[in-house]
KOLBA-672165 format. One record per residue: chain; residue number from 1; residue in one letter; x, y, z of N, C-alpha, C in turn. Coordinates in steps of 0.02 Angstrom, whole numbers. Atoms other than C-alpha are relative to their C-alpha. Layout:
KOLBA-672165
A; NUM; A; X; Y; Z; X; Y; Z; X; Y; Z
...
***
This chain:
KOLBA-672165
A; 1; M; -35; 37; 51; 6403; 7154; 5330; 21; -69; 26
A; 2; T; -21; 63; -29; 6471; 7019; 5446; -59; -48; 8
A; 3; A; 59; 41; -8; 6295; 6957; 5480; -21; -32; -66
A; 4; V; 18; 27; 65; 6263; 6934; 5294; 47; -57; -18
A; 5; I; -49; 53; 15; 6423; 6833; 5272; -13; -61; 43
A; 6; S; 15; 55; -45; 6379; 6728; 5424; -63; -37; -23
A; 7; A; 62; 31; 24; 6203; 6696; 5356; 14; -42; -63
A; 8; Q; -16; 37; 61; 6274; 6644; 5187; 40; -63; 17
A; 9; S; -39; 57; -22; 6397; 6529; 5274; -46; -54; 29
A; 10; D; 49; 47; -27; 6252; 6450; 5370; -38; -36; -55
A; 11; I; 37; 29; 55; 6158; 6421; 5208; 42; -52; -36
A; 12; V; -45; 46; 34; 6308; 6339; 5126; 9; -63; 42
A; 13; S; -8; 57; -45; 6337; 6229; 5279; -63; -43; 1
A; 14; L; 62; 37; -1; 6154; 6181; 5283; -9; -41; -64
A; 15; R; 7; 36; 64; 6152; 6135; 5099; 49; -59; -5
A; 16; M; -49; 54; 2; 6311; 6032; 5116; -21; -57; 46
A; 17; S; 23; 52; -46; 6243; 5939; 5267; -59; -38; -29
A; 18; H; 58; 31; 31; 6081; 5907; 5175; 21; -48; -56
A; 19; C; -25; 43; 54; 6174; 5838; 5023; 33; -63; 29
A; 20; R; -32; 57; -31; 6279; 5726; 5135; -51; -48; 30
A; 21; A; 52; 42; -31; 6125; 5664; 5227; -38; -39; -54
A; 22; E; 35; 33; 54; 6034; 5625; 5065; 42; -57; -30
A; 23; H; -45; 51; 28; 6184; 5531; 4996; 5; -60; 47
A; 24; A; -5; 54; -49; 6203; 5431; 5156; -65; -41; 3
A; 25; A; 64; 36; -3; 6017; 5388; 5160; -9; -44; -62
A; 26; R; 5; 40; 62; 6020; 5330; 4978; 46; -61; 2
A; 27; S; -48; 56; -6; 6168; 5218; 5024; -16; -44; 60
A; 28; A; 22; 37; -59; 6073; 5149; 5175; 50; 5; 57
A; 29; Q; -45; -15; -56; 6203; 5225; 5292; -38; 48; 47
A; 30; Y; 46; -41; -37; 6069; 5286; 5409; 32; 35; 60
A; 31; H; -34; -32; -56; 6185; 5322; 5555; 33; 66; -23
A; 32; L; -29; -61; 27; 6275; 5450; 5445; -54; 50; -21
A; 33; A; 55; -44; 21; 6113; 5518; 5374; -29; 35; 61
A; 34; V; 27; -29; -61; 6049; 5546; 5551; 46; 56; 25
A; 35; L; -48; -51; -21; 6208; 5640; 5597; -8; 64; -39
A; 36; H; 6; -59; 42; 6190; 5758; 5450; -69; 32; 4
A; 37; Y; 68; -29; -7; 6001; 5779; 5464; -7; 36; 67
A; 38; R; 3; -34; -65; 6022; 5824; 5648; 33; 68; -4
A; 39; T; -33; -64; 10; 6144; 5960; 5597; -47; 48; -36
A; 40; C; 48; -41; 37; 6016; 6023; 5472; -57; 24; 45
A; 41; L; 55; -18; -45; 5880; 6020; 5603; 21; 55; 48
A; 42; E; -25; -51; -47; 5986; 6121; 5725; 4; 68; -34
A; 43; V; -5; -63; 37; 6019; 6253; 5592; -70; 28; -13
A; 44; A; 69; -22; 13; 5834; 6260; 5547; -31; 29; 64
A; 45; E; 26; -25; -63; 5790; 6283; 5731; 30; 69; 17
A; 46; R; -32; -65; -13; 5917; 6424; 5750; -29; 54; -45
A; 47; R; 28; -48; 48; 5845; 6508; 5595; -75; 12; 12
A; 48; E; 72; -3; -14; 5669; 6483; 5666; -41; -10; -63
A; 49; D; 34; 17; 63; 5616; 6409; 5499; -43; -62; 12
A; 50; C; 46; 55; -19; 5463; 6304; 5543; -6; -53; -54
A; 51; R; 6; 49; 55; 5449; 6223; 5371; 62; -44; -4
A; 52; A; -62; 39; 3; 5631; 6170; 5374; 4; -47; 60
A; 53; V; 1; 44; -59; 5613; 6102; 5552; -45; -60; -14
A; 54; E; 47; 55; 17; 5463; 6000; 5494; 32; -48; -50
A; 55; F; -30; 39; 53; 5555; 5940; 5338; 55; -45; 28
A; 56; F; -57; 39; -25; 5713; 5884; 5429; -22; -48; 55
A; 57; A; 26; 46; -51; 5616; 5808; 5575; -31; -62; -34
A; 58; L; 29; 57; 37; 5521; 5700; 5449; 54; -43; -32
A; 59; K; -56; 38; 28; 5684; 5651; 5364; 32; -44; 55
A; 60; L; -28; 38; -56; 5753; 5598; 5534; -47; -58; 19
A; 61; A; 49; 53; -17; 5593; 5500; 5571; 6; -57; -50
A; 62; G; -7; 52; 51; 5613; 5406; 5407; 63; -41; 10
A; 63; C; -63; 37; -13; 5793; 5361; 5447; -7; -45; 60
A; 64; Y; 8; 41; -60; 5749; 5301; 5621; -47; -59; -13
A; 65; D; 43; 56; 20; 5608; 5196; 5546; 41; -54; -34
A; 66; Q; -42; 48; 37; 5734; 5115; 5429; 47; -37; 48
A; 67; M; -46; 30; -48; 5847; 5081; 5579; -37; -43; 51
A; 68; G; 39; 40; -46; 5704; 4997; 5673; -8; 33; 68
A; 69; L; 7; -38; -63; 5696; 5134; 5806; -64; 40; -1
A; 70; G; 67; -31; 6; 5510; 5169; 5807; -14; 55; 50
A; 71; N; 12; -52; -51; 5509; 5270; 5969; 33; 65; -20
A; 72; K; -35; -61; 22; 5639; 5391; 5903; -35; 30; -61
A; 73; A; 35; -24; 59; 5548; 5402; 5737; -64; 37; 21
A; 74; A; 62; -31; -23; 5386; 5443; 5829; 14; 68; 32
A; 75; S; -16; -64; -32; 5471; 5581; 5929; 15; 54; -52
A; 76; F; -14; -50; 52; 5533; 5666; 5770; -62; 15; -41
A; 77; R; 65; -15; 32; 5361; 5648; 5689; -40; 49; 43
A; 78; A; 35; -46; -45; 5289; 5734; 5842; 30; 70; -6
A; 79; L; -32; -65; 9; 5416; 5874; 5821; -23; 32; -65
A; 80; A; 23; -26; 64; 5365; 5892; 5639; -73; 23; 5
A; 81; D; 70; -20; -9; 5181; 5897; 5688; -6; 64; 41
A; 82; C; 0; -61; -41; 5218; 6029; 5819; 17; 60; -42
A; 83; G; -19; -55; 45; 5303; 6136; 5687; -56; 18; -47
A; 84; A; 56; -12; 45; 5154; 6117; 5572; -57; 36; 36
A; 85; D; 52; -31; -40; 5037; 6169; 5712; 15; 73; 17
A; 86; H; -21; -67; -21; 5137; 6328; 5747; 30; 39; -58
A; 87; G; -21; -42; 55; 5149; 6415; 5581; 44; -35; -50
A; 88; G; -40; 37; 48; 5227; 6278; 5478; -17; 16; -72
A; 89; G; 19; -20; 67; 5135; 6349; 5329; -26; -58; -40
A; 90; D; 23; 54; 43; 5090; 6245; 5179; 47; -59; 5
A; 91; H; -39; 62; -8; 5151; 6067; 5174; 28; -23; -66
A; 92; G; -25; 21; 65; 5205; 6065; 4993; 73; 19; -10
A; 93; G; -68; -15; 21; 5383; 6054; 4931; 51; -1; 56
A; 94; A; -57; -1; -46; 5550; 6072; 5015; 1; 67; 37
A; 95; P; -5; -63; -38; 5591; 6204; 5146; 42; 51; -38
A; 96; R; -40; -54; 28; 5664; 6371; 5100; 65; 1; 39
A; 97; I; -63; 2; -36; 5847; 6349; 5144; 51; 47; -32
A; 98; G; -49; -44; 32; 5924; 6483; 5038; -27; 65; -21
***
């Protein structure tokens, strides 16, 4: 029972972080978007959700591109490619986060 509550709490936290990241990115507050997307990426890695790792890594890459940090963007694109190579599944749509 405790594990179910913990998993639901993780999902809620992930969704909130994702919403905050999206809002920050739309407002061109990329430093905040990166903070929240990194949180999302960490949760996705803990859940071993390859599609979510790929999705959030690409979101981070986009933010770093906007910030003019091409090397960091490339490293997150490589992480996304790695996830796709190891069971990332289909590349359509958003990750399953709930």
